[in-house]
OpenMM code with the backbone's topology and positions (N, CA, C; nanometers):
from openmm import Vec3, app, unit

residues = "MET ILE GLU VAL THR LYS GLU ALA ALA LEU TRP PHE LYS LYS GLU LEU GLY LEU GLN GLU GLY ASP ALA VAL ARG LEU PHE ALA ARG TYR SER ALA GLY GLY GLN ILE HIS PRO GLY PHE SER LEU GLY ILE GLN SER ASP LYS PRO VAL SER PRO GLY ILE SER VAL MET GLU ALA GLY ILE THR PHE PHE MET GLU GLU GLN ASP LYS TRP TYR LEU GLU GLY HIS ARG LEU LYS VAL THR TYR ASN ALA ALA GLU ASP ASP ILE GLU TYR ARG TYR GLU PRO LEU ALA".split()
positions = [
    Vec3(-17.6420, -5.1050, 3.5387),
    Vec3(-17.8472, -5.0803, 3.5887),
    Vec3(-17.8556, -5.2831, 3.6516),
    Vec3(-17.7873, -5.3258, 3.5701),
    Vec3(-17.7818, -5.4948, 3.6582),
    Vec3(-17.6352, -5.5450, 3.6819),
    Vec3(-17.6896, -5.6401, 3.7968),
    Vec3(-17.5386, -5.6956, 3.8670),
    Vec3(-17.6051, -5.8498, 3.9266),
    Vec3(-17.5446, -5.9288, 3.8583),
    Vec3(-17.5500, -6.0292, 3.8701),
    Vec3(-17.4645, -6.1208, 3.9277),
    Vec3(-17.4763, -6.1925, 4.0461),
    Vec3(-17.3757, -6.2595, 4.2024),
    Vec3(-17.3038, -6.3497, 4.0665),
    Vec3(-17.1564, -6.3972, 4.1350),
    Vec3(-17.1564, -6.5375, 4.0274),
    Vec3(-17.1978, -6.6610, 4.0921),
    Vec3(-17.2669, -6.6386, 4.2573),
    Vec3(-17.3586, -6.8035, 4.2388),
    Vec3(-17.5220, -6.8060, 4.1944),
    Vec3(-17.5026, -6.6367, 4.1382),
    Vec3(-17.6791, -6.6811, 4.0770),
    Vec3(-17.6400, -6.6990, 3.9251),
    Vec3(-17.5283, -6.6888, 3.8865),
    Vec3(-17.5271, -6.7239, 3.7082),
    Vec3(-17.4820, -6.8445, 3.7113),
    Vec3(-17.4076, -6.8982, 3.7760),
    Vec3(-17.3863, -7.0312, 3.8652),
    Vec3(-17.5159, -7.0909, 3.8500),
    Vec3(-17.6030, -7.0990, 3.8865),
    Vec3(-17.7643, -7.1089, 3.9336),
    Vec3(-17.8452, -7.1454, 3.7614),
    Vec3(-17.8255, -6.9756, 3.6668),
    Vec3(-17.8935, -6.9691, 3.5533),
    Vec3(-17.7818, -7.0673, 3.5135),
    Vec3(-17.6246, -7.1372, 3.5111),
    Vec3(-17.5810, -7.2283, 3.4152),
    Vec3(-17.7059, -7.3170, 3.4322),
    Vec3(-17.7163, -7.4004, 3.5435),
    Vec3(-17.7260, -7.5231, 3.5829),
    Vec3(-17.8584, -7.5108, 3.5292),
    Vec3(-17.9435, -7.4494, 3.5485),
    Vec3(-18.0673, -7.4279, 3.5710),
    Vec3(-18.1221, -7.4626, 3.4022),
    Vec3(-18.0585, -7.3583, 3.3330),
    Vec3(-18.0767, -7.3812, 3.1974),
    Vec3(-18.0034, -7.4238, 3.1040),
    Vec3(-17.9198, -7.4869, 3.1536),
    Vec3(-17.8344, -7.5766, 3.0854),
    Vec3(-17.7468, -7.5228, 3.0183),
    Vec3(-17.6506, -7.3714, 3.0283),
    Vec3(-17.5899, -7.2956, 2.9652),
    Vec3(-17.4411, -7.3032, 2.9566),
    Vec3(-17.4037, -7.2812, 2.8805),
    Vec3(-17.2624, -7.3266, 2.8436),
    Vec3(-17.1513, -7.1909, 2.8905),
    Vec3(-17.0742, -7.1780, 2.8870),
    Vec3(-16.9782, -7.0300, 2.8824),
    Vec3(-16.9906, -7.0318, 2.7465),
    Vec3(-17.0061, -6.8711, 2.7186),
    Vec3(-17.0685, -6.8399, 2.5992),
    Vec3(-17.2167, -6.7696, 2.5639),
    Vec3(-17.2899, -6.8513, 2.6522),
    Vec3(-17.4418, -6.8159, 2.6152),
    Vec3(-17.4541, -6.6682, 2.6587),
    Vec3(-17.6409, -6.6758, 2.6765),
    Vec3(-17.6486, -6.5669, 2.6956),
    Vec3(-17.8055, -6.5793, 2.7514),
    Vec3(-17.8277, -6.4917, 2.8654),
    Vec3(-17.9763, -6.4750, 2.9339),
    Vec3(-18.0537, -6.3547, 2.8913),
    Vec3(-18.1947, -6.3532, 2.8521),
    Vec3(-18.2611, -6.2358, 2.8073),
    Vec3(-18.3276, -6.2022, 2.9140),
    Vec3(-18.3363, -6.1192, 2.9612),
    Vec3(-18.4284, -6.0565, 3.0474),
    Vec3(-18.5500, -5.9623, 3.0111),
    Vec3(-18.6371, -5.9944, 3.0249),
    Vec3(-18.7687, -5.8943, 2.9780),
    Vec3(-18.8550, -5.8835, 3.1044),
    Vec3(-18.9700, -5.7942, 3.0240),
    Vec3(-19.1030, -5.7378, 3.0994),
    Vec3(-19.1770, -5.8347, 3.0676),
    Vec3(-19.2502, -5.8960, 3.0712),
    Vec3(-19.3280, -5.9316, 3.0374),
    Vec3(-19.4904, -5.9321, 3.1249),
    Vec3(-19.5825, -5.9383, 3.0616),
    Vec3(-19.7334, -5.9368, 3.1145),
    Vec3(-19.7510, -6.0857, 3.2644),
    Vec3(-19.7585, -6.0075, 3.3416),
    Vec3(-19.8371, -6.0806, 3.4989),
    Vec3(-19.9226, -6.0473, 3.5566),
    Vec3(-19.9878, -6.1492, 3.6815),
    Vec3(-20.0377, -6.0493, 3.7565),
    Vec3(-19.9605, -6.0534, 3.8711),
    Vec3(-19.9273, -5.9335, 3.8857),
    Vec3(-19.8165, -5.8681, 4.0307),
    Vec3(-19.6943, -5.7874, 3.9343),
    Vec3(-19.6167, -5.8478, 4.0468),
    Vec3(-19.4975, -5.7354, 3.9640),
    Vec3(-19.4385, -5.6124, 4.0871),
    Vec3(-19.2855, -5.6097, 4.1233),
    Vec3(-19.2812, -5.5645, 4.2111),
    Vec3(-19.3007, -5.4140, 4.1840),
    Vec3(-19.2572, -5.3495, 4.0623),
    Vec3(-19.2014, -5.2328, 4.0465),
    Vec3(-19.3213, -5.1885, 3.8923),
    Vec3(-19.3418, -5.2514, 3.8373),
    Vec3(-19.4421, -5.1960, 3.7742),
    Vec3(-19.6089, -5.3130, 3.7867),
    Vec3(-19.7005, -5.2553, 3.8586),
    Vec3(-19.8194, -5.4012, 3.8731),
    Vec3(-19.8608, -5.3826, 3.6801),
    Vec3(-19.8693, -5.5586, 3.6870),
    Vec3(-19.9078, -5.6214, 3.5415),
    Vec3(-19.8016, -5.6325, 3.5013),
    Vec3(-19.6882, -5.6591, 3.5001),
    Vec3(-19.5435, -5.7185, 3.4548),
    Vec3(-19.4664, -5.7555, 3.5582),
    Vec3(-19.4211, -5.8344, 3.5230),
    Vec3(-19.2698, -5.9090, 3.5837),
    Vec3(-19.1281, -5.9357, 3.5200),
    Vec3(-19.0810, -5.9613, 3.5693),
    Vec3(-18.9389, -6.0494, 3.4881),
    Vec3(-18.9731, -6.1793, 3.4371),
    Vec3(-18.9161, -6.1527, 3.3481),
    Vec3(-18.9084, -6.3179, 3.2311),
    Vec3(-18.7413, -6.3103, 3.2244),
    Vec3(-18.7269, -6.4576, 3.1925),
    Vec3(-18.5737, -6.4835, 3.1511),
    Vec3(-18.6327, -6.5334, 3.0092),
    Vec3(-18.5070, -6.6122, 2.9917),
    Vec3(-18.4881, -6.6768, 2.8546),
    Vec3(-18.3134, -6.6939, 2.7773),
    Vec3(-18.3379, -6.7819, 2.7859),
    Vec3(-18.1861, -6.8418, 2.6927),
    Vec3(-18.2041, -6.7684, 2.5595),
    Vec3(-18.1219, -6.7242, 2.5427),
    Vec3(-18.1550, -6.6305, 2.3659),
    Vec3(-18.0117, -6.5725, 2.3504),
    Vec3(-17.9963, -6.4761, 2.2266),
    Vec3(-17.8586, -6.4242, 2.1721),
    Vec3(-17.9544, -6.2626, 2.1918),
    Vec3(-17.8500, -6.1785, 2.2029),
    Vec3(-17.8905, -6.0338, 2.2088),
    Vec3(-17.8673, -5.9597, 2.0649),
    Vec3(-18.0187, -5.9383, 2.0309),
    Vec3(-18.0309, -5.8805, 1.8988),
    Vec3(-18.0145, -5.7365, 1.9007),
    Vec3(-18.0687, -5.6451, 1.9973),
    Vec3(-18.0257, -5.5253, 2.0268),
    Vec3(-18.0259, -5.5075, 2.1835),
    Vec3(-17.8883, -5.5412, 2.2560),
    Vec3(-17.8929, -5.4543, 2.3840),
    Vec3(-17.8841, -5.3603, 2.4208),
    Vec3(-17.9416, -5.3130, 2.5433),
    Vec3(-17.9843, -5.2446, 2.5701),
    Vec3(-17.9036, -5.1929, 2.7066),
    Vec3(-17.8812, -5.2814, 2.7828),
    Vec3(-17.8144, -5.3145, 2.9144),
    Vec3(-17.7453, -5.4469, 2.8997),
    Vec3(-17.6152, -5.4442, 2.9640),
    Vec3(-17.5634, -5.6203, 2.9637),
    Vec3(-17.4525, -5.6057, 3.0632),
    Vec3(-17.4277, -5.7348, 3.0643),
    Vec3(-17.3261, -5.7523, 3.1762),
    Vec3(-17.2769, -5.9012, 3.1911),
    Vec3(-17.1455, -5.9282, 3.2244),
    Vec3(-17.1185, -6.1146, 3.1789),
    Vec3(-17.0501, -6.1404, 3.3106),
    Vec3(-17.1422, -6.2540, 3.3950),
    Vec3(-17.0588, -6.3022, 3.4946),
    Vec3(-17.0942, -6.4319, 3.4480),
    Vec3(-16.9432, -6.4857, 3.5000),
    Vec3(-16.9152, -6.6643, 3.4825),
    Vec3(-16.9650, -6.7277, 3.3535),
    Vec3(-16.8585, -6.6071, 3.2671),
    Vec3(-16.9066, -6.6730, 3.1279),
    Vec3(-17.0395, -6.6307, 3.0836),
    Vec3(-17.1259, -6.5999, 3.1057),
    Vec3(-17.2687, -6.5668, 3.0378),
    Vec3(-17.3069, -6.4453, 3.0329),
    Vec3(-17.3616, -6.3869, 2.9750),
    Vec3(-17.3683, -6.2471, 2.8976),
    Vec3(-17.5526, -6.2407, 3.0057),
    Vec3(-17.5993, -6.1693, 3.0674),
    Vec3(-17.7185, -6.1084, 3.0980),
    Vec3(-17.7796, -5.9735, 3.0503),
    Vec3(-17.8773, -5.9694, 2.9703),
    Vec3(-17.8851, -5.8645, 2.8648),
    Vec3(-18.0406, -5.8289, 2.8916),
    Vec3(-18.1038, -5.7022, 2.8408),
    Vec3(-18.2185, -5.6478, 2.8180),
    Vec3(-18.1960, -5.5878, 2.6600),
    Vec3(-18.3264, -5.6202, 2.5870),
    Vec3(-18.2788, -5.5671, 2.4716),
    Vec3(-18.3505, -5.4406, 2.5107),
    Vec3(-18.2996, -5.3307, 2.4101),
    Vec3(-18.3711, -5.1889, 2.4511),
    Vec3(-18.5073, -5.1584, 2.4418),
    Vec3(-18.5649, -5.2419, 2.3964),
    Vec3(-18.7511, -5.1755, 2.4049),
    Vec3(-18.7560, -5.2110, 2.5193),
    Vec3(-18.7119, -5.3490, 2.6203),
    Vec3(-18.7838, -5.3449, 2.7521),
    Vec3(-18.7049, -5.2849, 2.8771),
    Vec3(-18.5626, -5.1634, 2.8062),
    Vec3(-18.4972, -5.1368, 2.9431),
    Vec3(-18.6356, -5.0402, 3.0228),
    Vec3(-18.7413, -4.9910, 2.9904),
    Vec3(-18.8148, -4.9558, 3.0284),
    Vec3(-18.8245, -4.9773, 3.2039),
    Vec3(-18.9121, -5.1650, 3.1460),
    Vec3(-18.9082, -5.2029, 3.3181),
    Vec3(-18.8039, -5.1837, 3.3963),
    Vec3(-18.6859, -5.0720, 3.4306),
    Vec3(-18.5941, -5.0968, 3.5327),
    Vec3(-18.6064, -4.9411, 3.5225),
    Vec3(-18.6254, -4.8615, 3.4841),
    Vec3(-18.6176, -4.7067, 3.4610),
    Vec3(-18.6423, -4.6754, 3.6001),
    Vec3(-18.5280, -4.6343, 3.6703),
    Vec3(-18.5232, -4.5300, 3.7889),
    Vec3(-18.4796, -4.6517, 3.8742),
    Vec3(-18.4406, -4.7823, 3.7977),
    Vec3(-18.4222, -4.9089, 3.9315),
    Vec3(-18.2764, -4.9463, 3.8933),
    Vec3(-18.2045, -5.0185, 3.9494),
    Vec3(-18.0958, -5.0964, 3.9706),
    Vec3(-18.1913, -5.2792, 3.9992),
    Vec3(-18.1168, -5.3197, 3.9409),
    Vec3(-18.1217, -5.4375, 3.9736),
    Vec3(-18.0436, -5.5289, 3.9761),
    Vec3(-18.0245, -5.6218, 4.0871),
    Vec3(-17.9360, -5.7525, 4.1834),
    Vec3(-18.0148, -5.8163, 4.1679),
    Vec3(-17.9586, -5.9379, 4.0973),
    Vec3(-17.9621, -6.0519, 4.0698),
    Vec3(-17.8927, -6.1829, 4.1755),
    Vec3(-17.9531, -6.2178, 4.2786),
    Vec3(-17.8530, -6.3289, 4.3939),
    Vec3(-17.9368, -6.4343, 4.4115),
    Vec3(-17.8484, -6.5634, 4.4496),
    Vec3(-17.8803, -6.6680, 4.4652),
    Vec3(-17.8745, -6.6482, 4.6331),
    Vec3(-18.0087, -6.7817, 4.6086),
    Vec3(-18.0987, -6.7690, 4.7502),
    Vec3(-18.0003, -6.9343, 4.7860),
    Vec3(-17.9961, -7.0028, 4.8682),
    Vec3(-17.9225, -7.1024, 4.8703),
    Vec3(-18.0174, -7.2113, 4.9606),
    Vec3(-18.0882, -7.1139, 5.0532),
    Vec3(-18.1867, -7.1913, 5.0920),
    Vec3(-18.3104, -7.2456, 5.0382),
    Vec3(-18.3209, -7.1498, 4.9118),
    Vec3(-18.4328, -7.2008, 4.8616),
    Vec3(-18.3841, -7.2472, 4.7116),
    Vec3(-18.2812, -7.2302, 4.6923),
    Vec3(-18.2087, -7.2916, 4.5827),
    Vec3(-18.2193, -7.2368, 4.4490),
    Vec3(-18.2667, -7.1612, 4.4851),
    Vec3(-18.3427, -7.0307, 4.3732),
    Vec3(-18.2819, -6.8846, 4.3834),
    Vec3(-18.2806, -6.8266, 4.2762),
    Vec3(-18.2681, -6.6295, 4.2822),
    Vec3(-18.3733, -6.5721, 4.3058),
    Vec3(-18.3530, -6.4670, 4.3341),
    Vec3(-18.4104, -6.3809, 4.3923),
    Vec3(-18.3512, -6.2463, 4.3017),
    Vec3(-18.4737, -6.0981, 4.2845),
    Vec3(-18.4387, -5.9769, 4.2537),
    Vec3(-18.4512, -5.8907, 4.3108),
    Vec3(-18.4047, -5.8274, 4.3566),
    Vec3(-18.4000, -5.7400, 4.4540),
    Vec3(-18.3558, -5.5406, 4.3333),
    Vec3(-18.4943, -5.4941, 4.3339),
    Vec3(-18.4408, -5.3833, 4.2476),
    Vec3(-18.4603, -5.2399, 4.3395),
    Vec3(-18.3369, -5.1917, 4.3483),
    Vec3(-18.3116, -5.0655, 4.4184),
    Vec3(-18.2681, -4.9762, 4.3747),
    Vec3(-18.3804, -4.8108, 4.4556),
    Vec3(-18.3938, -4.7198, 4.3515),
    Vec3(-18.2617, -4.6292, 4.3259),
    Vec3(-18.2744, -4.6056, 4.2001),
    Vec3(-18.1223, -4.4903, 4.2003),
    Vec3(-18.1248, -4.4176, 4.2584),
    Vec3(-18.0064, -4.3799, 4.3071),
    Vec3(-18.0010, -4.1747, 4.4087),
    Vec3(-17.9884, -4.0991, 4.2712),
] * unit.nanometer
topology = app.Topology()
chain = topology.addChain("A")
for resn in residues:
    res = topology.addResidue(resn, chain)
    for name in ("N", "CA", "C"):
        topology.addAtom(name, app.Element.getBySymbol(name[0]), res)
């Protein structure tokens, strides 16, 4: 349910000062707005998994959502890509078929 491109993973390494073997937690947080759940958006932080519900590794970095945050992606696939023109990452939520 999560896909992170190599270019996006390298952006995370640079921006968060990550080393190979580190992990990035993706989590639901209260926010004004949000693409798939009004009032919530996706947060990120460098963290170690405790009870991962979803995880994927790219460029030596583990990207994960804890079990309690999986609801945020229910019915969707998250694709994290790198936008070179903006030098930033982008989140795309694709409905599951």
